C-alpha positions in Angstrom: 0.0 0.0 0.0 2.9 2.4 0.8 4.4 1.8 -2.6 1.1 2.6 -4.3 0.8 5.8 -2.4 4.4 6.7 -3.2 3.8 6.0 -6.9 0.6 8.1 -6.9 2.4 11.0 -5.1 5.2 10.9 -7.6 2.8 11.0 -10.5 0.9 13.9 -8.9 4.2 15.8 -8.2 5.4 15.3 -11.8 2.0 16.4 -13.2 2.0 19.6 -11.0 5.6 20.3 -12.1 4.6 19.9 -15.8 1.5 22.1 -15.4 3.6 24.7 -13.6 6.2 24.7 -16.4 3.5 25.1 -19.0 1.8 28.0 -17.1 5.2 29.7 -16.7 6.0 29.3 -20.4 2.5 30.6 -21.4 3.0 33.7 -19.1 6.5 34.3 -20.5 5.3 34.1 -24.1 2.3 36.4 -23.3 4.7 38.9 -21.8 7.1 38.6 -24.7 4.3 39.2 -27.2 3.0 42.2 -25.2 6.5 43.8 -25.1 7.1 43.2 -28.8 3.8 44.9 -29.7 4.9 48.0 -27.7 8.3 48.2 -29.3 10.1 46.6 -26.3 13.0 44.3 -26.6 11.3 41.0 -25.7 14.1 39.0 -27.2 16.6 40.4 -24.6 14.2 39.8 -21.7 15.1 37.2 -19.1 12.6 37.2 -16.3 13.8 37.6 -12.8 17.5 38.3 -13.6 17.7 41.8 -15.1 20.3 40.4 -17.6 20.0 40.0 -21.3 20.0 36.6 -23.0 23.4 35.0 -23.0 24.9 37.2 -20.3 26.7 35.4 -17.5 25.8 35.9 -13.9 28.3 37.7 -11.7 30.1 36.0 -8.9 28.0 37.9 -6.5 24.8 36.7 -8.1 26.0 33.1 -8.1 27.1 33.4 -4.4 23.7 34.8 -3.4 21.9 32.0 -5.3 24.1 29.4 -3.7 23.5 30.9 -0.2 19.8 31.0 -0.7 19.7 27.5 -2.0 21.8 26.1 0.8 19.8 27.9 3.5 16.6 26.5 2.0 18.0 23.0 1.8 19.2 23.3 5.4 15.7 24.2 6.6 14.0 21.7 4.2 16.3 18.7 3.7 15.3 15.8 1.4 13.4 17.7 -1.3 13.7 17.3 -5.1 14.7 20.1 -7.4 11.1 20.6 -8.7 9.9 21.1 -5.1 12.7 23.5 -4.3 12.1 25.5 -7.5 8.5 25.8 -6.7 9.3 27.2 -3.2 12.1 29.5 -4.3 10.6 30.6 -7.6 13.7 29.5 -9.5 14.4 27.1 -12.4 16.6 24.1 -12.6 18.8 26.0 -15.1 19.3 28.8 -12.5 20.4 26.4 -9.8 22.5 23.9 -11.8 25.8 25.7 -11.4 25.4 26.7 -7.8 24.4 23.1 -7.0 27.5 21.7 -8.8 29.7 24.1 -6.8 28.1 23.3 -3.5 28.4 19.6 -4.1 32.0 19.9 -5.1 32.8 21.9 -2.0 31.0 19.5 0.3 28.4 22.0 1.5 25.6 20.0 -0.1 24.9 16.3 -0.4 22.7 14.6 -3.0 21.0 11.2 -2.9 19.4 9.6 -5.9 19.7 10.1 -9.7 18.2 12.4 -12.2 14.7 13.6 -11.3 14.6 11.6 -8.1 17.7 13.4 -6.7 17.1 14.8 -3.2 19.3 17.4 -1.5 20.7 17.5 2.0 23.0 19.9 3.8 26.7 18.9 4.0 29.4 20.5 6.1 28.7 23.9 7.6 29.6 26.9 5.4 31.6 29.7 7.2 
């Protein structure tokens, strides 16, 4: 019975993540269309960052994202990236580099593979 409930919960979580991604994409495309009609530069827009397309994040931005992610994982260990993104309002793409760095430095631990990866705090960060 526990396996059935876990399977159902996993399906529901995946469904919610997919619906959320579609809704975000629809909102982004709607905003892009609205800006392009008003002569805005929709092609250079990247929501939430203030940077144009293709521009790298500064070391300060990466450090801030890393710190926020690690603080969240410390308070909420064992969550998957979809769950974390939902709570932080981020995307997997935004967190990929900070996660790799935190794992390499030992501040973060991961269990599982691919979409079933869960994150836990590692050693304390000074």
